[in-house]
N, C-alpha and C positions, 0 to 999 in steps of 0.2 A: 948406784950401789950395784956389783956383779956379787952373784952368789953362785955356785958352782955345786951342784948335787948328785948323787946320783936317785933315780925313780926308778921304782918296778912297777910295771902295770900289770892288772890284774887280768885284762883283755888287749888285743891287738890293738894300736891306738893308727888311726887314719891321718894324714899329714894334716898340718894345722892352717895351709893355705890353699888357695887354688893355682893350680901352674899354669893357669891362663895371667898375665901380667893384666890384659885388658880389663879380665872381671874385677880383680885386685884393685886397679886404679878406680874404677868406677863405681862400682859398688861398697867394695870392704872399705879402703881408704876413704871414700867419701864421707862414710859414717864418723869419722875421726875428726873432733877437735882440734885436734895437733897435727898442722900440716908437716911440719917438720919429721913427726914422727911417721907420718903415713910414708913418705917419702922413704927413709930409713928403712921400713920395712918391705916396702917395694924393691929396693936394691938388696936387700937380704935373700931374693930369691934365686934359688941355686940356678943359676944359667943351662947348665946340661939337662935339666930335667923339665925345661920349659917347652920342650918340642913337640910332648905329649899333653897338650892342652887339657885335656878330660881328666888329668888325674890331680891329685892332691899333693902336696910337698910341706916340706918343712922348710923354714927360713933358716940361714947357714950365719954364721960370724964369719969373719976376714979368713980364718983358717978353713973353713968348710966341714967345722962339725955343727950338727943339727942342732937348734936352738927353739927354746918354746919364752915366751914373752911372759913376765910376770903376770898380767890380766888374762892369760889363758889357762891359769892353776887357779883352783879354787881351796 
């Protein structure tokens, strides 16, 4: 199911993923029980921003729109 929502934050938000794909692959994705979902998230990292590996980024949908996965919300 896909849900579209507008979220108003009370504080600035850092990106939800490491811009370093190696960090994501070796640490974050390795904690996932669903290997297919982990690869999907790795593919959703924005290629243009991966050059600055010390920053955080948001995953993107196929249209390039920033996304937050359901498990990242409380």
